[in-house]
C-alpha positions in Angstrom: -86.3 -32.8 14.3 -85.9 -29.2 15.7 -85.7 -26.6 14.9 -83.4 -24.4 15.4 -81.5 -20.2 15.9 -80.2 -19.7 13.1 -76.5 -18.6 13.1 -74.6 -15.5 11.6 -73.2 -17.7 8.8 -76.4 -19.6 7.8 -78.2 -15.7 8.2 -74.9 -15.4 6.1 -76.2 -17.9 3.3 -79.3 -16.7 2.8 -78.9 -12.7 2.7 -76.4 -13.7 -0.3 -79.1 -15.8 -1.6 -81.7 -13.5 -2.0 -79.3 -11.0 -3.1 -78.6 -13.3 -5.8 -82.2 -14.2 -6.7 -82.8 -10.2 -6.1 -79.9 -9.2 -8.8 -81.1 -11.9 -11.7 -84.4 -10.6 -11.4 -83.0 -6.9 -12.0 -81.0 -8.6 -14.9 -83.7 -10.2 -16.9 -86.0 -7.5 -16.2 -84.3 -5.4 -17.6 -83.3 -7.8 -20.4 -87.1 -8.6 -20.9 -88.0 -4.7 -20.7 -85.4 -4.3 -23.6 -86.5 -6.4 -25.6 -90.2 -4.7 -25.0 -91.1 -9.0 -24.2 -92.5 -9.0 -20.6 -93.1 -13.2 -21.0 -89.0 -12.9 -21.1 -88.5 -12.9 -17.2 -90.0 -15.5 -16.2 -87.6 -17.7 -18.3 -84.5 -15.7 -18.3 -84.4 -15.5 -14.0 -83.0 -18.8 -13.5 -80.8 -18.6 -16.5 -79.2 -15.8 -15.5 -79.1 -16.8 -12.1 -77.8 -20.4 -13.2 -75.0 -17.4 -15.2 -74.2 -14.9 -12.4 -73.3 -18.1 -10.0 -71.1 -19.7 -12.7 -69.4 -17.0 -12.9 -69.3 -16.2 -9.5 -66.8 -19.7 -9.3 -65.4 -18.6 -12.0 -63.5 -16.3 -9.9 -63.9 -17.9 -6.2 -60.4 -20.1 -5.9 -61.9 -23.8 -4.7 -61.1 -24.9 -0.5 -59.0 -27.9 0.1 
């Protein structure tokens, strides 16, 4: 398997994932801070990430 350069579509996908992760981490940190329980940050991050992706999918029309 050879490594190849990323094209613009691949870079866009990577950036979208980075934004989702950053937003979910921010929301998780906000909830943990409001609850005054920093231990919530770790477990909440993937849960919030899944919720964000589910919300996006609800508003995305399927491509056929």
